[in-house]
C-alpha positions, 0 to 999 in steps of 0.5 A: 493545457494540464496533463493528468497522468492516470497510473493503473497497476494491473495484475491479471486484469484482462477481464476488467481492462476494457470496461475500466478504459471505456469508463475512464475515457468517458470521465476524462472527456468531460474535464475541461482544460486538461488532457490525459495519458494513461500509464498501465503497469503490467505487474507480471500477469499470467493472463492476457493483460499484456496483450490488451495493454499492447492493443490499447497503445496501438489504437490510442496514442495516449496509453503507454504501458510497462511490463515487468519481467515478474510480479513485483507488487502493487507498490513497485507498480505505483512507483514505476508508473509515477516515475514514467508519468509526465503529467502536471498531475498524477492519479493512481487508480485500480483497474477493477473500477473500484475507484469510480472514474466520475471523481476524476473531474472533481479531483481535478477541480480541487487541485486546480481551484482550491489550492490543495496539493492532493485530492483523495477518495476516502471509502465510507463502506466496504460493501460487497467485501468479505466480513472477515477481511473488513473486520480484519482491515479495520483492526490493522488501521486501528493499530497503524494509527497508534503505532505509526503516528501517520494519517492512514485511517480505514478507507484512505486508500491509493486512489488520489490525485496529486500535483507534480510537487507532491509526486517528485516528493513521493519519488524521492523516497526510493526504499525497496520495501515500499508501503505507498499509503505511509509514504503519502502521509509521510511526505505531507502536503494538503490533502482534501478527501472526497467520500465515495461508496465502495463497489464490487469489482466489474470483473475478475477476482481480487489478488488479495488473499488473507495471507497477502493482506496480512504480509502487506499489513505487516510490512506497512507497520515494520516499515513506518514504526519502531513501536514493536521494538519499543513493545519488546523491550517494555515487555521483557523489562516487565517480565524481569520485574515480575520474576524478581517479584515472584522470587522475592515473595516466595522466599519471604513467604517461606514457600520456596521455588518449587514444583517442576511443572511450573518451572517447565511451564515458565521456561517455555513461556519465557522462551516463547516470548523471547523467540517472538520478539527476537522474530520481530527484530529479524524483520527490521534486520532483514529490511535493513539487509534488503535495503542495503543490497540497493536492488532495482525495485522493478525490472522492466520486461517490455514497454510500449507507447513512449516516445521513441519507442 
């Protein structure tokens, strides 16, 4: 019998977990020929998430949990869950029920009978989401598609089931600065997309502020694209050519390069552009610096439900 590992990153999800557990258990009970395990990863929650997970593990031997020593981020939680999953198939799900459990049966059927390595949910809309966030998200995915040359379109999220071969390939990428959507696209494999409608969270509040989403977007671009560096060099070259052209024109026209205000504005503008692109280069250097430290992606404070524990 096949085994499906359901990996669930959790951060302050005490209100959502009971409903998630009930609905997901009901959904997996309808899957013929497969059993499941739950791998919950408590990403340094400050509420009673860890207590709920401990209770679930005590009452259901299919449940396992890892509790981080602090908040390491969703990407680290997903990696930790995948590292500790023993299933023939692995699926990532959010605890807020925005990833519908009813799709698990169809995903398993696709992988089992249609020859795909991965089956993923394609969110068709952003019902219940803030309009500003929706616009920013769509803009981000347009930018990342053009700069990264990877299949990371709007609506193509983390909700996906993959076979063990693809899961092991994802685990081979051990970089500290992780961007899982990019990693899924990078490793390749045949993926089938199943459309679903977005719904509001079942309980609790989103943990993604505009600031954290912006930081997440920047990490994604810098992790999988060298386009900002190339753009910096291109704009620098154009500025040099433009400055030379203006200088030649002024000399040939007999006007001379005069005007202190104009000179000051040009100096400020050019220095501003220079500093901006130095900061982009600095981001790449910083990421390389963090990778060279070889720090652990996460640190486990407590675990439960695993064999021998």
